[in-house]
C-alpha positions in Angstrom: -23.2 51.7 19.1 -22.7 47.9 20.7 -19.4 46.2 22.2 -19.0 43.4 24.1 -16.1 43.2 26.5 -14.7 39.2 26.8 -13.6 39.8 30.4 -17.4 39.5 31.0 -18.0 42.6 33.0 -19.3 44.6 31.0 -19.2 48.5 33.7 -17.2 50.1 30.8 -13.9 51.1 30.7 -12.4 54.6 30.7 -11.2 54.4 27.6 -14.7 52.7 26.5 -16.0 55.9 27.7 -14.3 58.5 26.0 -14.7 56.3 22.7 -18.0 56.9 23.7 -18.0 60.6 24.2 -16.0 60.6 20.8 -17.9 59.0 18.6 -21.2 61.5 19.5 -19.5 64.6 19.3 -18.4 63.6 15.8 -21.8 62.9 14.8 -23.4 65.3 15.8 -21.2 67.7 13.9 -22.9 65.8 10.8 -26.5 65.0 12.1 -26.6 61.7 13.2 -27.5 61.2 16.8 -25.7 58.2 18.6 -29.0 56.4 20.7 -27.2 54.2 22.9 -24.0 52.3 23.5 -24.5 49.8 24.8 -21.9 46.6 26.1 -22.5 42.7 25.7 -20.8 40.8 28.6 -21.5 37.2 30.0 -24.5 37.7 32.5 -25.6 41.3 31.5 -25.3 44.1 29.6 -24.4 48.0 30.9 -26.0 51.2 28.7 -24.4 53.9 28.3 -28.0 56.0 27.8 -29.2 54.2 31.3 -26.9 54.8 33.2 -25.4 58.0 31.7 -28.4 59.7 30.5 -27.0 60.3 26.6 -28.7 63.1 25.4 -32.7 62.2 23.9 -32.8 62.4 19.9 -34.2 65.7 18.8 -34.7 66.5 22.6 -33.7 70.3 23.8 -30.4 70.1 25.1 
């Protein structure tokens, strides 16, 4: 998953976090892995995998 924050600050909002959780859960039910959710800012990016440790596809839960 990738989207941008036009404000330039890639810090995830509570809505971004909730959306990531909901999409990840929905994908898991059909056997699809979400590898990461990246938010692009003006100067940098935010990776949910790096910051929150999204589960690695194929890794034991």
